[in-house]
C-alpha positions as CSV (number, residue, x, y, z in Angstrom):
1,X,-26.9,-11.6,-43.6
2,X,-24.3,-13.5,-45.6
3,X,-22.3,-16.2,-43.8
4,X,-19.1,-14.1,-44.2
5,X,-20.9,-11.2,-42.5
6,X,-22.1,-13.6,-39.8
7,X,-18.6,-15.1,-39.1
8,X,-17.2,-11.6,-39.0
9,X,-19.9,-10.7,-36.4
10,X,-19.4,-13.7,-34.3
11,X,-15.5,-13.3,-34.3
12,X,-16.0,-9.7,-33.1
13,X,-18.3,-10.8,-30.4
14,X,-16.1,-13.4,-29.1
15,X,-13.1,-10.9,-29.1
16,X,-15.1,-8.4,-27.3
17,X,-15.8,-11.1,-24.6
18,X,-12.4,-12.0,-24.4
19,X,-11.3,-8.4,-24.2
20,X,-13.8,-8.0,-21.2
21,X,-12.4,-10.6,-19.4
22,X,-8.9,-9.2,-19.7
23,X,-9.9,-5.9,-18.8
24,X,-11.9,-7.2,-15.6
25,X,-8.7,-8.9,-14.5
26,X,-6.5,-5.8,-15.0
27,X,-8.9,-3.8,-12.7
28,X,-9.0,-6.6,-10.2
29,X,-5.0,-6.5,-10.4
30,X,-5.1,-2.7,-10.0
31,X,-7.4,-2.8,-7.0
32,X,-5.3,-5.6,-5.2
33,X,-2.2,-3.5,-6.0
34,X,-3.9,-0.4,-4.3
35,X,-4.7,-2.2,-1.5
36,X,-1.4,-3.8,-1.1
37,X,0.3,-0.2,-1.4
38,X,-1.9,1.1,1.2
39,X,-1.0,-1.7,3.5
40,X,2.6,-1.0,2.8
41,X,2.5,2.4,4.0
42,X,0.4,1.7,7.0
43,X,3.0,-0.6,8.0
44,X,5.7,1.7,7.5
45,X,3.9,4.4,9.5
46,X,3.2,1.8,12.5
47,X,6.9,0.8,12.5
48,X,7.9,4.2,12.4
49,X,5.5,5.2,15.3
50,X,6.8,1.8,17.1
51,X,10.6,3.0,16.7
52,X,9.6,6.4,18.1
53,X,8.0,5.0,21.2
54,X,10.8,2.8,21.6
55,X,13.6,5.3,21.2
56,X,11.9,8.1,23.0
57,X,13.3,7.3,26.5
58,X,16.9,7.2,25.2
59,X,16.6,10.5,23.5
60,X,15.0,11.9,26.9
61,X,18.0,10.6,28.7
62,X,20.4,12.4,26.2
63,X,18.6,15.6,26.3
64,X,18.6,15.7,30.0
65,X,22.5,15.0,30.2
66,X,23.2,17.4,27.5
67,X,20.9,20.2,28.9
68,X,22.6,19.9,32.3
69,X,19.6,18.8,34.3
70,X,20.5,16.2,37.2
71,X,19.8,12.6,37.4
72,X,16.6,13.2,39.2
73,X,14.9,14.6,36.2
74,X,16.2,11.7,34.1
75,X,14.5,9.1,36.6
76,X,11.0,10.7,36.4
């Protein structure tokens, strides 16, 4: 093996190692992005459910008022 071939081989090996490090960082970043996206949607769903639970009594009162039922049904 000539010195030039050896130099090219060593350069290729170092570039492959550097490329591997970059690809691992990209993969880690993609995983964290996916985890954060799942967390984001879980929070959105939980807040939506909480808002539904918080507003449900008011909606029940309005439906009772507009459906013509008495106050007795509202207080249940």
